[in-house]
Each structure stands twice: as structure tokens, then as C-alpha cells.
Residue frames relative to the residue before (quaternion, step in Angstrom):
aa qw qx qy qz dx dy dz
X 1.0000 0.0000 0.0000 0.0000 0.00 0.00 0.00
X 0.0996 0.7601 -0.6358 0.0898 3.53 -0.99 0.93
X 0.2163 -0.8339 0.4958 0.1095 3.56 0.14 1.31
X 0.6042 0.5573 -0.3686 0.4341 3.57 1.01 -0.70
X 0.6851 0.4666 -0.2873 0.4799 3.59 0.84 -0.95
X 0.6054 0.5600 -0.3545 0.4407 3.59 1.01 -0.78
X 0.7288 0.4257 -0.2550 0.4718 3.58 0.76 -0.99
X 0.6009 0.5473 -0.3653 0.4539 3.60 1.08 -0.61
X 0.6681 0.4702 -0.2959 0.4950 3.57 0.96 -0.84
X 0.6578 0.5260 -0.3147 0.4378 3.59 0.89 -0.91
X 0.5952 0.5781 -0.3545 0.4311 3.58 1.10 -0.66
X 0.5699 0.6165 -0.3756 0.3925 3.58 1.15 -0.54
X 0.5186 0.6380 -0.4200 0.3841 3.60 1.19 -0.41
X 0.6329 0.5414 -0.3249 0.4479 3.57 1.17 -0.59
X 0.6937 0.4423 -0.2592 0.5059 3.58 1.31 -0.22
X 0.5897 0.5804 -0.3654 0.4264 3.60 1.24 -0.32
X 0.1997 -0.7851 0.5781 0.0977 3.55 -0.26 1.28
X 0.4989 -0.6728 0.4555 0.3016 3.55 -0.90 0.90
X 0.5319 -0.7049 0.3961 0.2516 3.49 -0.74 1.23
X 0.6468 0.5435 -0.3291 0.4219 3.59 0.89 -0.86
X 0.6656 0.4857 -0.3025 0.4790 3.56 1.04 -0.74
X 0.6276 0.5243 -0.3436 0.4616 3.58 0.99 -0.76
X 0.6687 0.5074 -0.2998 0.4532 3.58 0.95 -0.89
X 0.6896 0.4532 -0.2669 0.4978 3.58 1.19 -0.50
X 0.5237 -0.6770 0.3912 0.3381 3.58 1.26 0.10
X 0.3084 0.7459 -0.5263 0.2674 3.59 1.12 0.62
X 0.3560 -0.7136 0.5642 0.2140 3.58 -0.92 0.93
X 0.8450 0.0110 -0.0571 0.5317 3.57 -0.94 0.94
X 0.0363 0.8449 -0.5322 0.0405 3.59 0.68 1.07
X 0.6166 -0.5286 0.4210 0.4040 3.52 -1.24 0.42
X 0.3930 -0.6908 0.5582 0.2384 3.53 -1.26 0.53
X 0.6760 -0.4549 0.3699 0.4465 3.56 -1.29 0.09
X 0.6293 0.5215 -0.3377 0.4668 3.60 1.06 -0.68
X 0.6191 0.5332 -0.3386 0.4666 3.60 0.99 -0.83
X 0.6760 0.5067 -0.2799 0.4560 3.54 0.89 -1.03
X 0.6691 0.4995 -0.3097 0.4548 3.60 0.86 -0.92
X 0.6132 0.5392 -0.3425 0.4647 3.57 1.06 -0.75
X 0.6826 0.4817 -0.2985 0.4614 3.60 0.84 -0.94
X 0.6168 0.5273 -0.3490 0.4687 3.59 1.01 -0.75
X 0.6663 0.4955 -0.3087 0.4639 3.61 0.87 -0.90
X 0.6519 0.5093 -0.3173 0.4636 3.60 0.94 -0.84
X 0.6600 0.4953 -0.3064 0.4745 3.58 0.95 -0.84
X 0.6204 0.5280 -0.3424 0.4681 3.59 1.02 -0.76
X 0.6439 0.5305 -0.3181 0.4502 3.58 0.92 -0.90
X 0.7386 0.4184 -0.2317 0.4751 3.58 0.81 -1.00
X 0.7640 0.3927 -0.2018 0.4705 3.58 0.81 -1.00
X 0.6383 0.5538 -0.3207 0.4278 3.58 1.24 -0.32
X 0.4862 0.6620 -0.4375 0.3661 3.57 1.24 -0.18
X 0.8322 0.1978 -0.1755 0.4874 3.54 -1.22 0.63
X 0.5412 0.5587 -0.4304 0.4579 3.56 1.11 0.72
X 0.4861 -0.6384 0.5065 0.3156 3.52 -1.23 0.44
X 0.3971 0.6796 -0.4925 0.3712 3.51 0.57 1.29
X 0.4379 -0.5915 0.5846 0.3413 3.49 -1.32 0.29
X 0.2704 -0.8183 0.4865 0.1435 3.56 0.00 1.34
X 0.6140 0.5393 -0.3595 0.4504 3.61 1.02 -0.69
X 0.6572 0.4957 -0.3117 0.4746 3.58 0.94 -0.85
X 0.6413 0.5271 -0.3261 0.4523 3.58 0.95 -0.87
X 0.6473 0.5079 -0.3199 0.4697 3.60 0.98 -0.78
X 0.6396 0.5126 -0.3261 0.4710 3.58 0.99 -0.78
X 0.6290 0.5277 -0.3315 0.4647 3.58 1.00 -0.81
X 0.6479 0.5244 -0.3153 0.4536 3.57 0.97 -0.87
X 0.6660 0.5160 -0.3062 0.4432 3.57 0.96 -0.84
X 0.7848 0.3504 -0.1846 0.4767 3.61 0.90 -0.86
X 0.4561 0.7440 -0.4389 0.2139 3.62 1.15 -0.37
X 0.7854 0.2523 -0.1551 0.5435 3.63 1.06 -0.61
X 0.2776 0.8108 -0.4834 0.1788 3.60 1.24 0.23
X 0.6503 0.5248 -0.3530 0.4209 3.68 0.83 -0.73
X 0.5352 0.6319 -0.4076 0.3849 3.59 1.19 -0.37
X 0.5224 0.6181 -0.4160 0.4147 3.60 1.21 -0.30
X 0.7272 0.3774 -0.2147 0.5316 3.58 1.20 -0.55
X 0.8122 0.3056 -0.1395 0.4769 3.60 0.74 -1.04
X 0.4897 -0.6523 0.4400 0.3757 3.59 1.21 -0.28
X 0.5852 -0.5546 0.4568 0.3758 3.54 -1.37 0.04
X 0.0860 -0.8224 0.5622 -0.0152 3.54 -0.39 1.28
X 0.2076 -0.7468 0.6196 0.1233 3.54 -0.85 0.99
X 0.2897 -0.7811 0.5301 0.1580 3.55 -0.77 1.03
X 0.6333 -0.5399 0.4065 0.3772 3.52 -1.26 0.49
X 0.6159 0.5531 -0.3489 0.4393 3.59 1.10 -0.63
X 0.7644 0.3897 -0.1904 0.4770 3.57 1.07 -0.74
X 0.7459 0.3197 -0.1841 0.5546 3.59 1.20 -0.15
X 0.3257 -0.8089 0.4564 0.1768 3.54 -0.11 1.28
X 0.7423 0.3941 -0.2250 0.4930 3.59 1.05 -0.62
X 0.8338 -0.0239 -0.0055 0.5516 3.57 0.95 0.66
X 0.1130 0.7672 -0.6294 0.0494 3.50 -0.56 -1.17
X 0.5059 -0.6946 0.4359 0.2674 3.52 -1.09 0.69
X 0.7926 -0.0934 0.1136 0.5918 3.57 1.06 -0.72
X 0.6085 -0.5262 0.4356 0.4039 3.53 -1.32 0.14
X 0.6568 -0.5378 0.3666 0.3808 3.54 -1.20 0.60
X 0.6314 0.5428 -0.3458 0.4326 3.61 0.96 -0.77
X 0.6568 0.4879 -0.3127 0.4824 3.60 1.02 -0.75
X 0.6054 0.5482 -0.3470 0.4611 3.57 1.04 -0.77
X 0.6664 0.4986 -0.2985 0.4671 3.58 0.90 -0.92
X 0.6545 0.5150 -0.3220 0.4502 3.58 1.01 -0.77
X 0.6561 0.4589 -0.3115 0.5117 3.59 1.23 -0.32
X 0.6945 0.4989 -0.2794 0.4366 3.56 0.94 -0.90
X 0.6256 0.5771 -0.3536 0.3880 3.60 0.94 -0.85
X 0.6782 0.4554 -0.3219 0.4786 3.67 0.78 -0.81
X 0.6162 0.5330 -0.3489 0.4631 3.60 1.08 -0.65
X 0.6476 0.5021 -0.3120 0.4808 3.58 0.98 -0.84
X 0.6413 0.5207 -0.3203 0.4637 3.59 0.99 -0.82
X 0.6500 0.5165 -0.3132 0.4611 3.58 0.94 -0.88
X 0.6847 0.4848 -0.2940 0.4579 3.57 0.83 -0.95
X 0.6379 0.5162 -0.3272 0.4686 3.60 0.97 -0.79
X 0.6483 0.5139 -0.3087 0.4693 3.57 1.00 -0.84
X 0.6608 0.5071 -0.3087 0.4593 3.58 0.91 -0.90
X 0.6944 0.4553 -0.2658 0.4897 3.57 1.06 -0.76
X 0.3571 -0.7252 0.5045 0.3034 3.57 1.22 -0.38
X 0.5847 0.5840 -0.3341 0.4532 3.54 1.18 0.68
X 0.2714 -0.7606 0.5752 0.1305 3.54 -0.30 1.27
X 0.5664 0.6279 -0.3687 0.3861 3.57 1.16 -0.68
X 0.6159 0.5538 -0.3569 0.4320 3.61 0.96 -0.77
X 0.6773 0.4743 -0.2893 0.4824 3.57 0.89 -0.91
X 0.6535 0.5169 -0.3183 0.4521 3.59 0.91 -0.87
X 0.6524 0.5031 -0.3124 0.4730 3.58 0.98 -0.80
X 0.6510 0.5086 -0.3204 0.4635 3.57 0.92 -0.88
X 0.6549 0.5044 -0.3051 0.4728 3.59 0.95 -0.90
X 0.6282 0.5308 -0.3316 0.4622 3.59 1.02 -0.78
X 0.6442 0.5081 -0.3248 0.4704 3.58 0.94 -0.85
X 0.6833 0.4916 -0.2925 0.4538 3.59 0.86 -0.92
X 0.6949 0.4873 -0.2868 0.4443 3.60 0.97 -0.79
X 0.2173 -0.8221 0.4978 0.1706 3.59 1.21 -0.51
X 0.3988 0.7488 -0.4477 0.2825 3.59 1.09 0.67
X 0.7185 0.3954 -0.2586 0.5104 3.63 1.21 -0.21
X 0.6249 -0.5358 0.3984 0.4046 3.58 -1.18 0.45
X 0.6355 0.5373 -0.3322 0.4439 3.58 1.01 -0.76
X 0.6625 0.4991 -0.3078 0.4661 3.60 0.93 -0.87
X 0.6614 0.4961 -0.3102 0.4692 3.59 0.96 -0.82
X 0.6307 0.5239 -0.3299 0.4679 3.59 1.02 -0.77
X 0.6764 0.4841 -0.2983 0.4683 3.59 0.86 -0.94
X 0.6173 0.5327 -0.3495 0.4615 3.62 1.02 -0.68
X 0.6579 0.4918 -0.3100 0.4788 3.57 0.96 -0.83
X 0.6428 0.4980 -0.3225 0.4847 3.60 1.00 -0.77
X 0.5899 0.5636 -0.3536 0.4575 3.59 1.07 -0.73
X 0.6741 0.4773 -0.2829 0.4876 3.58 0.91 -0.92
X 0.6406 0.5305 -0.3163 0.4562 3.58 0.97 -0.90
X 0.6549 0.5153 -0.3140 0.4549 3.59 0.89 -0.92
X 0.6454 0.5181 -0.3185 0.4621 3.59 1.01 -0.78
X 0.6765 0.4831 -0.2980 0.4692 3.58 0.89 -0.89
X 0.6354 0.5210 -0.3269 0.4668 3.59 0.98 -0.83
X 0.6421 0.5075 -0.3254 0.4736 3.59 0.99 -0.77
X 0.6281 0.5259 -0.3350 0.4656 3.60 1.00 -0.78
X 0.6386 0.5196 -0.3218 0.4677 3.58 0.97 -0.84
X 0.6549 0.5139 -0.3122 0.4577 3.58 0.95 -0.83
X 0.6434 0.4951 -0.3209 0.4879 3.60 0.95 -0.82
X 0.6353 0.5385 -0.3216 0.4504 3.59 0.99 -0.87
X 0.6506 0.5291 -0.3066 0.4503 3.60 0.90 -0.97
X 0.7311 0.4272 -0.2225 0.4832 3.55 0.99 -0.88
X 0.4350 -0.7028 0.4564 0.3295 3.59 1.26 -0.16
X 0.4423 0.7028 -0.4384 0.3438 3.55 1.23 0.48
X 0.5846 0.5169 -0.4175 0.4655 3.56 0.35 1.30
X 0.3137 -0.7150 0.5866 0.2153 3.52 -1.30 0.39
X 0.7387 0.2646 -0.1669 0.5970 3.56 1.10 -0.74
X 0.6325 -0.5895 0.3427 0.3674 3.61 -0.98 0.81
X 0.3260 -0.7645 0.5340 0.1549 3.55 -1.11 0.83
X 0.4848 0.6920 -0.4456 0.2959 3.67 1.06 -0.35
X 0.5615 0.5871 -0.4319 0.3918 3.68 0.99 -0.42
X 0.5688 0.5860 -0.3972 0.4186 3.62 1.15 -0.39
X 0.7891 0.2456 -0.1472 0.5435 3.61 1.07 -0.59
X 0.2967 0.7281 -0.5508 0.2801 3.55 1.05 0.79
X 0.7714 -0.3617 0.2390 0.4658 3.57 -1.29 -0.02
X 0.6342 0.5264 -0.3351 0.4566 3.60 0.99 -0.80
X 0.6669 0.5081 -0.2984 0.4560 3.58 0.92 -0.90
X 0.6705 0.4911 -0.2923 0.4731 3.55 0.93 -0.93
X 0.7013 0.4712 -0.2801 0.4557 3.59 0.89 -0.92
X 0.5550 0.6044 -0.4079 0.4004 3.61 1.18 -0.25
X 0.6355 0.4654 -0.3227 0.5248 3.59 1.26 -0.33
X 0.2387 -0.8178 0.5143 0.0984 3.56 -0.50 1.21
X 0.6355 0.5630 -0.3196 0.4207 3.58 1.07 -0.76
X 0.4509 -0.7280 0.4510 0.2514 3.60 -0.61 1.17
X 0.6570 0.5045 -0.3258 0.4558 3.62 0.92 -0.79
X 0.6603 0.4898 -0.3124 0.4759 3.58 0.99 -0.75
X 0.5986 0.5386 -0.3608 0.4706 3.60 1.10 -0.62
X 0.6287 0.5297 -0.3340 0.4611 3.59 1.03 -0.75
X 0.6224 0.5201 -0.3335 0.4805 3.58 1.01 -0.80
X 0.6516 0.5170 -0.3112 0.4596 3.57 0.91 -0.92
X 0.6654 0.5086 -0.3160 0.4458 3.59 0.87 -0.90
X 0.6139 0.5295 -0.3628 0.4595 3.60 1.06 -0.59
X 0.6376 0.5006 -0.3228 0.4886 3.60 1.07 -0.65
X 0.6646 0.5329 -0.3094 0.4225 3.55 0.93 -0.93
X 0.5856 0.5883 -0.3642 0.4223 3.60 1.14 -0.55
X 0.6938 0.4835 -0.2695 0.4606 3.58 1.19 -0.51
X 0.5959 0.6077 -0.3400 0.4000 3.58 1.29 -0.10
X 0.2307 -0.7046 0.6523 0.1579 3.52 -1.08 0.83
X 0.2331 -0.7978 0.5430 0.1199 3.56 -0.29 1.25
């Protein structure tokens, strides 16, 4: 356990600019830390009155992108039709050791277990957080679009594929309320 090193590495999340925004020419794009914060906030607000372990869902939101502090924000070929850096299996092979290292430094097996749970998508909480993760990304794209903060078009983030990636009906309703405000 080395908490100082754990937090020093974790602080790097505030410097990891999200790759999709950089590729779209967004000025001052959100970081992985910004994104994780928004996912956690959305989980807190949108997770109420659900049959979920809200504390677990919040923990999943906090750690879901933690390995990016070491490996960066990697877009996979499965998730990016016009490229992507690598296949999801390769991304996982890079992220898993990073998650293991961070959990070890924190002296917290729970961090690794939560990260693995999020990746496996086997629990209702993990699936909910994944949908919120997607929702937060689309909402951010809409915000950049509204502000004209892009060089390459952002509507592909909320095309049919993007919308259908959110499985939760209530979250889709939230998304549709945002989409009503967009001038495509």
C-alpha cells in the first residue's frame, strides 16, 4: 500500500483529456476526472427511487475510468466506427493491470472488484452506471454542439447507434429531453 502514489497517479485523471473530444476538435475538452464526476452526479440524481444499491452504483461511477490515469482514454474499434485505437480486448489487457496496480497502491481490493464488476456488466448497478456513462457522454456532446465548440460534427454521438446504446427506458427519456433542445 502506498496512498501517496495512489493519489498522485489518480490526480492524473484531471489531465487526461477525453480522446473523442480531442478527435472532434473540441477546445478545452473535458477530462476523465470531469467525466467521472458527471457520471457520479448523474448516478446520484437519476439512481434515486430505483431498486439498486445506490452506494455501490456511486462507487462504480467513481472507479469506472480510474485506470485511465495510467493508460489514458482509449477509444476502441468496437466503439468508434471511423477508427479507434485498438480492440476492446487489448484495451482491457492494458486497463486491468492498471486497475490492479491502483487497487494495490490504495490497499483496496474493493477498487479492483468494483472496476471488474463495471467491466463485466453482470449486475444491475453496473448496467445502470454504464448507461449513465453513455448518457453523460451524449449530454456533453450536446453541450459542445450548442456552444459551437467542435471542428468535426458531434451529432454522431446522438445518432441511432448512440441512443440505442442506452438500454434503460428512464435514461432514454432523459436523453430525449436533451435532444429536443438540439439544433442538428
